[in-house]
C-alpha positions in Angstrom: 94.7 127.2 2.4 97.4 128.0 -0.5 99.1 125.5 -2.3 102.6 126.8 -1.2 101.6 126.9 2.7 100.7 123.3 2.2 104.1 122.0 0.9 106.8 124.5 2.3 108.9 123.1 4.8 111.4 125.9 5.5 115.1 125.2 6.4 114.9 121.4 6.3 118.0 119.6 5.1 118.3 117.7 2.1 118.5 114.6 4.2 115.3 115.6 5.7 113.7 116.2 2.5 114.7 112.8 1.0 113.5 110.8 3.9 109.9 112.8 3.9 109.6 112.3 0.0 110.7 108.6 0.4 108.0 108.0 3.2 105.3 109.0 0.7 106.3 106.6 -1.6 104.4 108.1 -4.5 105.9 109.6 -7.9 105.1 113.2 -8.2 105.2 113.7 -4.8 107.0 117.4 -3.9 108.0 119.7 -1.5 109.7 123.1 -1.1 112.4 123.9 1.1 114.8 126.7 1.8 118.3 126.1 -0.3 121.1 125.1 2.2 123.7 126.6 -0.3 122.0 129.5 -1.6 121.0 132.3 0.8 117.4 133.4 -0.2 116.8 130.6 -2.6 114.3 127.6 -2.2 114.3 124.2 -3.8 111.5 122.4 -5.2 112.2 118.5 -4.7 110.3 115.9 -6.6 110.1 112.3 -6.4 110.2 110.0 -9.3 111.3 106.2 -9.2 112.8 106.5 -5.5 114.9 109.3 -6.7 114.5 112.8 -5.5 115.1 115.4 -8.1 115.7 119.3 -7.0 115.1 122.5 -8.7 116.3 125.9 -7.6 113.6 128.2 -7.0 114.7 132.1 -7.1 113.0 135.5 -6.9 113.5 137.8 -9.5 114.5 141.4 -9.0 110.7 142.0 -9.7 109.4 140.1 -7.3 108.4 137.2 -9.3 109.4 133.3 -9.1 111.5 131.2 -11.4 112.3 127.8 -11.4 115.6 126.6 -13.2 114.3 123.6 -15.4 115.5 121.1 -17.9 118.0 122.8 -20.8 116.2 123.8 -23.5 113.0 124.5 -21.7 112.1 128.3 -21.7 112.2 129.9 -18.3 109.0 131.1 -17.1 108.3 133.5 -14.2 105.4 133.3 -12.0 103.7 136.2 -9.8 103.1 133.8 -6.8 104.6 130.4 -5.5 101.0 129.1 -6.0 101.1 129.9 -9.7 104.2 128.3 -10.2 103.0 125.0 -8.3 99.9 125.2 -10.7 101.9 125.5 -13.6 104.2 122.3 -12.7 101.1 120.4 -11.6 100.7 120.3 -15.7 102.8 117.6 -17.9 105.7 118.4 -19.8 106.4 121.6 -18.1 110.2 120.9 -18.1 110.4 118.6 -14.7 111.5 115.0 -14.6 107.7 114.5 -13.2 105.0 116.8 -12.8 103.7 117.9 -9.4 101.3 115.3 -8.0 101.1 114.7 -4.1 102.2 117.6 -1.7 104.0 116.4 1.1 102.5 118.5 4.0 104.2 120.3 6.9 104.2 118.6 10.4 102.6 121.7 11.7 99.8 121.3 9.4 99.2 117.9 10.5 99.0 119.0 13.9 96.7 121.8 13.4 94.5 119.4 11.5 94.5 116.6 14.1 92.0 116.9 16.9 92.8 116.3 20.4 91.9 113.0 21.7 88.8 113.1 24.1 90.1 114.2 27.5 87.9 113.1 30.6 86.3 115.6 32.8 88.2 116.1 36.0 86.7 114.7 39.2 84.7 117.1 41.5 87.0 119.0 43.8 90.1 118.8 41.5 91.5 122.0 40.3 93.4 122.6 36.7 97.0 122.8 37.3 98.4 126.2 36.8 99.4 127.1 33.2 103.2 127.1 34.4 103.3 123.8 35.7 101.8 122.4 32.3 103.2 124.5 29.5 102.3 121.9 26.4 98.9 121.3 27.4 97.4 122.8 24.5 99.5 121.0 21.9 98.0 118.3 19.7 100.3 115.5 19.1 101.0 114.1 15.5 99.6 110.7 15.5 102.4 108.0 15.3 101.9 105.4 12.7 105.0 103.1 13.3 104.4 99.4 14.7 104.8 100.2 18.1 101.7 102.2 18.4 99.2 99.5 17.1 97.5 97.4 19.4 98.7 93.8 18.9 
């Protein structure tokens, strides 16, 4: 799987982004989301010391990607977002913190989860028609809160 596919969350809000990064609780946690204010731009969001730092990601006229970094740092362009992510995983590239921990999209977690064992149906009981059970192929994301733990 490409690096960008793993961490790109699409049109989530800044608040949702901050919540996801806060849950990770690791400096260097990062994700990419669509910008709420600039159409066509994206944001690279990085957690350091419980603060989310946001960098604008733009696509140039030639199709390359560039990231607005700290003042005085030369602007670099990258052919792909994967190249950009690989670069900023290295230290001292102009970010407040190098990229360390990708925050995966929920959809990726759903795809990687395996369905729980479903017991076989007793003999003589037919499967319900698809129209009556539209969600039967969905795999739930495990909920790790206190309510789901056995006491």
